[in-house]
C-alpha positions as CSV (number, residue, x, y, z in Angstrom):
1,M,-15.8,10.2,-12.7
2,K,-14.7,7.6,-10.3
3,I,-10.9,7.3,-10.0
4,G,-9.5,4.3,-8.2
5,Y,-6.4,4.0,-6.1
6,A,-4.9,0.6,-5.2
7,R,-1.8,0.1,-3.1
8,T,0.1,-2.7,-1.3
9,S,3.2,-2.3,0.7
10,T,5.1,-5.0,-1.1
11,I,5.0,-6.8,-4.5
12,E,4.4,-10.1,-2.6
13,Q,1.0,-9.0,-1.6
14,I,-0.5,-10.2,-4.8
15,A,-3.9,-11.5,-3.5
16,G,-4.6,-8.2,-1.6
17,F,-3.6,-6.2,-4.6
18,E,-5.8,-8.2,-7.0
19,A,-8.7,-7.9,-4.5
20,Q,-8.4,-4.1,-4.5
21,L,-8.3,-3.9,-8.3
22,R,-11.4,-6.2,-8.5
23,D,-13.3,-4.2,-5.9
24,L,-12.4,-0.8,-7.6
25,K,-13.6,-2.1,-11.0
26,A,-16.8,-3.4,-9.4
27,A,-17.3,0.0,-7.8
28,G,-17.3,1.5,-11.3
29,C,-13.9,3.2,-11.3
30,D,-13.2,4.6,-14.8
31,R,-9.4,4.8,-14.2
32,I,-7.3,3.0,-11.6
33,F,-4.0,4.2,-10.3
34,Q,-1.9,1.5,-8.6
35,E,1.4,1.1,-6.9
36,Q,3.2,-1.3,-4.6
37,L,5.2,0.6,-2.0
38,S,4.9,1.5,1.6
39,S,2.5,4.2,2.6
40,V,5.3,5.7,4.7
41,D,7.4,6.4,1.6
42,A,7.5,10.2,1.1
43,K,6.8,9.8,-2.6
44,R,3.8,7.9,-3.8
45,P,3.8,8.9,-7.5
46,Q,0.6,7.1,-8.5
47,L,-1.3,8.6,-5.6
48,E,-0.1,12.0,-6.7
49,A,-1.0,11.2,-10.3
50,A,-4.5,10.2,-9.2
51,I,-5.0,13.4,-7.3
52,D,-3.7,15.5,-10.2
53,Y,-6.0,13.6,-12.5
54,A,-9.1,14.4,-10.4
55,R,-11.4,17.2,-11.6
56,D,-14.4,19.0,-10.2
57,G,-17.1,16.5,-9.3
58,D,-14.8,13.5,-9.5
59,V,-14.4,11.0,-6.6
60,L,-11.1,9.3,-5.6
61,V,-12.1,5.8,-4.4
62,C,-9.9,3.4,-2.3
63,T,-10.9,0.1,-0.7
64,K,-9.7,0.9,2.8
65,L,-8.3,3.9,4.6
66,D,-5.0,2.2,5.4
67,R,-4.4,1.7,1.6
68,L,-4.4,5.5,1.3
69,A,-2.4,6.8,4.3
70,R,-1.0,5.9,7.8
71,S,-1.7,9.1,9.7
72,V,-4.5,11.6,10.2
73,A,-2.3,14.4,8.9
74,D,-1.5,12.5,5.7
75,V,-5.1,11.5,5.0
76,V,-6.5,15.0,5.8
77,A,-3.9,16.5,3.5
78,I,-4.9,14.2,0.7
79,E,-8.6,15.0,1.3
80,A,-7.8,18.7,1.3
81,K,-6.1,18.5,-2.1
82,L,-9.1,16.7,-3.5
83,K,-11.5,19.2,-2.0
84,A,-9.5,22.1,-3.4
85,K,-10.1,20.6,-6.8
86,G,-13.8,20.1,-6.2
87,A,-13.3,16.4,-5.9
88,A,-14.3,14.0,-3.0
89,L,-12.8,11.0,-1.4
90,R,-14.7,7.7,-1.0
91,V,-13.5,4.8,1.1
92,M,-15.3,1.5,0.5
93,D,-14.7,-0.3,3.8
94,P,-15.9,1.1,6.0
95,A,-18.1,3.1,3.7
96,M,-17.5,6.8,3.9
97,D,-17.8,9.6,1.4
98,T,-16.4,13.1,2.1
99,S,-18.9,14.8,-0.2
100,T,-21.4,14.7,2.7
101,P,-21.2,16.2,6.2
102,A,-21.8,12.7,7.8
103,G,-19.2,11.2,5.6
104,R,-16.6,13.9,6.6
105,L,-17.3,13.2,10.3
106,T,-16.9,9.4,9.8
107,F,-13.8,10.0,7.8
108,N,-12.2,12.2,10.5
109,V,-13.1,9.8,13.3
110,L,-11.9,6.7,11.5
111,A,-8.7,8.4,10.3
112,S,-7.9,9.2,14.0
113,I,-8.6,5.6,15.1
114,A,-6.4,4.2,12.3
115,Q,-3.5,6.5,13.4
116,F,-4.1,5.5,17.0
117,E,-3.9,1.7,16.1
118,R,-0.7,2.2,14.2
119,E,1.0,4.1,17.0
120,I,0.0,1.4,19.5
121,M,1.4,-1.3,17.2
122,L,4.6,0.6,16.8
123,T,4.9,1.1,20.6
124,R,4.4,-2.7,21.1
125,Q,7.0,-3.4,18.4
126,R,9.6,-1.1,20.1
127,E,8.9,-2.8,23.5
128,G,9.4,-6.2,21.9
129,I,12.7,-5.2,20.3
130,A,14.0,-3.7,23.5
131,K,13.1,-6.9,25.4
132,A,14.8,-9.1,22.8
133,K,17.9,-6.9,22.8
134,S,18.1,-7.2,26.6
135,E,17.9,-11.0,26.4
136,G,20.5,-11.1,23.6
137,K,17.9,-12.5,21.1
138,Y,17.6,-9.5,18.8
139,K,19.4,-10.1,15.5
140,G,18.5,-6.8,13.8
141,R,16.0,-6.0,11.1
142,K,15.5,-8.5,8.4
143,A,15.4,-7.3,4.9
144,T,11.9,-6.0,4.0
145,A,9.9,-8.0,1.5
146,R,10.6,-5.2,-1.0
147,E,14.3,-5.3,-0.4
148,Q,14.3,-9.1,-0.7
149,A,12.3,-8.9,-3.9
150,D,14.8,-6.4,-5.3
151,K,17.7,-8.7,-4.5
152,I,15.9,-11.7,-6.2
153,L,15.1,-9.6,-9.3
154,A,18.7,-8.3,-9.5
155,L,20.2,-11.9,-9.2
156,H,17.6,-13.1,-11.7
157,A,18.7,-10.3,-14.1
158,A,22.3,-11.5,-13.6
159,N,21.1,-14.9,-15.1
160,L,21.1,-16.9,-11.8
161,K,18.6,-19.7,-11.6
162,A,16.0,-19.9,-8.8
163,P,17.9,-22.6,-6.9
164,E,21.1,-20.5,-7.0
165,I,19.2,-17.3,-5.9
166,A,17.6,-19.2,-3.0
167,A,20.9,-20.6,-1.8
168,Q,22.6,-17.3,-2.0
169,L,19.9,-15.4,-0.1
170,G,19.1,-18.3,2.3
171,I,15.5,-18.5,1.3
172,S,13.3,-21.2,-0.3
173,E,13.1,-21.7,-4.0
174,R,9.3,-21.2,-3.6
175,S,9.9,-17.7,-2.3
176,V,12.0,-17.0,-5.4
177,Y,9.4,-18.3,-7.8
178,R,6.6,-16.4,-6.0
179,V,8.5,-13.1,-6.5
180,L,9.3,-13.9,-10.1
181,A,5.7,-14.9,-10.9
182,G,4.3,-11.9,-9.1
183,T,6.6,-9.5,-11.0
184,A,5.7,-11.1,-14.3
185,K,2.0,-10.8,-13.6
186,I,2.3,-7.1,-12.6
187,L,4.3,-6.4,-15.7
188,K,1.7,-8.2,-17.9
189,Q,-1.1,-6.1,-16.3
190,A,0.8,-2.9,-16.9
191,A,1.3,-3.7,-20.6
């Protein structure tokens, strides 16, 4: 059985999320587990549910390695859990399948490269923040898209209209409508 796993970091990443679901269905996944939260979150309940669901001979399929994990240690731990159950991991882009020796080699090399790229990006980010602070230009971390979406949904639940929410949060009405539409679409798919 092919088990799909789709993840985006925020609920605003609708197009990317829909593309993953489309690709997993096209790959023949019988069941797809999905969530929208950062991969650095310690708890990814749908990923754990997908791993728990896997049985001997099953394959957990994800579209890209970065949708699954952010570090070599994390992805290796996921693959080890699957292997212990007699299941394998398949990444669609770039194509790799841990059920073969060549696939395992490719998997380990690309997982290392993905972690390297992330660490380089974080180093550059820290350098940029340090420079901005020294020039007095750093205003601190903006709310993440997830935090912003949570605020929008909370204000909407309190019966505020989109223009009022936009004014209170200092964002465009279009941003408010995008979050509300995305949330409605996700809830409709889950039903």
